[in-house]
VOLO-351878 format. One line per 10 residues: number of its first residue (from 1); for each residue x, y, z of C-alpha. Coordinates in Angstrom, 3 decimals, padded with zeros to 6 digits. Each point is the difference from the previous one (the first is absolute). Layout:
BEGIN
NUM) X/Y/Z ~ ... .
END
This chain:
BEGIN
1) 000.000/000.000/000.000 ~ 001.375/003.412/-000.937 ~ 000.436/002.711/002.630 ~ -002.604/002.277/-001.646 ~ -002.557/-002.824/-000.058 ~ 000.732/-000.865/003.638 ~ -000.405/003.675/000.971 ~ -003.269/000.302/-001.930 ~ -001.437/-003.059/001.702 ~ 001.247/001.197/003.415 .
11) -001.815/003.301/-000.635 ~ -003.228/-001.906/-000.568 ~ -000.078/000.603/-003.742 ~ -001.153/-002.512/-002.563 ~ 002.276/-000.548/-003.008 ~ -001.507/-001.358/-003.208 ~ 001.159/-000.741/-003.506 ~ -002.773/001.211/-002.316 ~ -000.649/001.009/-003.576 ~ 000.071/003.791/000.185 .
21) -000.655/000.356/-003.699 ~ 001.966/001.460/-002.865 ~ 001.062/003.597/000.574 ~ 001.989/000.440/-003.224 ~ 002.093/001.975/-000.534 ~ 000.501/000.278/003.783 ~ 000.638/-003.137/002.042 ~ -001.999/-000.420/003.183 ~ 002.099/-002.298/002.151 ~ -001.954/000.262/003.252 .
31) -002.595/001.918/001.962 ~ -000.929/000.554/003.628 ~ -003.633/000.117/001.087 ~ -000.111/001.609/003.444 ~ -003.704/-000.774/000.526 ~ 000.604/-003.716/-000.476 ~ 003.533/000.151/001.458 ~ 001.170/-001.926/-003.046 ~ 003.063/000.147/-002.212 ~ -000.581/-001.402/-003.474 .
41) 002.901/-000.890/-002.277 ~ -000.820/-000.209/-003.699 ~ 000.313/-003.576/-001.241 ~ 000.655/001.349/-003.514 ~ 003.068/001.900/001.207 ~ 001.268/-003.050/001.904 ~ -000.444/-002.219/-003.066 ~ 001.840/002.509/-002.165 ~ 002.838/000.221/002.549 ~ 000.286/-003.778/000.126 .
51) -000.006/-000.224/-003.784 ~ 002.772/002.594/-000.249 ~ 002.199/-001.013/002.912 ~ -001.237/-003.220/001.576 ~ -001.248/-000.743/003.484 ~ 002.594/002.250/001.633 ~ -001.238/002.990/-002.009 ~ -003.605/-000.819/000.867 ~ 000.827/-000.318/003.701 ~ 001.978/003.274/-000.016 .
61) -002.885/001.851/-001.660 ~ -002.467/-001.479/002.489 ~ 002.134/001.084/002.971 ~ 000.498/003.496/-001.440 ~ -003.725/000.375/-000.714 ~ -001.042/-001.068/003.499 ~ 002.621/002.307/001.543 ~ -001.216/002.898/-002.173 ~ -003.593/-000.510/001.137 ~ 001.131/-000.268/003.639 .
71) 001.302/003.539/-000.417 ~ -003.466/001.157/-001.050 ~ -001.506/-001.829/002.966 ~ 002.489/001.628/002.377 ~ -000.452/003.559/-001.261 ~ -003.667/-000.082/-000.894 ~ 000.289/-000.125/-003.766 ~ 002.446/002.851/-000.638 ~ 001.980/-000.436/-003.220 ~ 003.463/001.480/000.505 .
81) 002.679/-002.025/001.726 ~ -001.038/-003.587/-000.750 ~ 003.202/-000.939/-001.837 ~ 002.202/001.382/002.781 ~ -002.074/-001.871/002.604 ~ 000.371/-003.281/-001.910 ~ 003.771/000.466/-000.412 ~ 000.654/001.084/003.589 ~ -002.283/-002.414/001.825 ~ 000.403/-003.109/-002.148 .
91) 003.151/000.522/-002.063 ~ -002.001/-000.482/-003.192 ~ 000.653/002.134/-003.073 ~ -003.513/000.532/-001.425 ~ 001.282/001.128/-003.407 ~ 002.129/-003.116/-000.345 ~ -002.858/-002.263/001.055 ~ -002.310/001.626/-002.558 ~ 002.614/000.045/-002.769 ~ -001.148/-003.454/-001.185 .
101) -003.309/001.575/-001.010 ~ 001.763/002.144/-002.593 ~ 001.671/-002.918/-001.803 .
END
C-alpha cells in the first residue's frame, strides 16, 4: 500500500478507481468529492499509464493522483500548491508520474 493511499484511508476517505470520462484535450487523472469524502482515480488514465510504462508507471500515477487529491482534502479544495505538497510530503514528482500520459 502506498503512503498516500494509507493516509487517505487513515483520514476516513474512500479511494476508488472509476471511469471519469474522456476530457480531451485535457486529461482528468483524479477528482476529490468532499461531500462523499471520496477520491476517484480515472481508470482511463491508469490504463494509459500502464500501456506506456508498465505497472510501475501505473502505480506511480495512482500514488501521485491520490496524494494530489489529499492536498485538496487538507486545504478545502484550493488549487495552488498541490504539486509542492505532493513532492514535500511524499517525495513524488507529479510531473514525472504524469509524463507517461503524454507519450
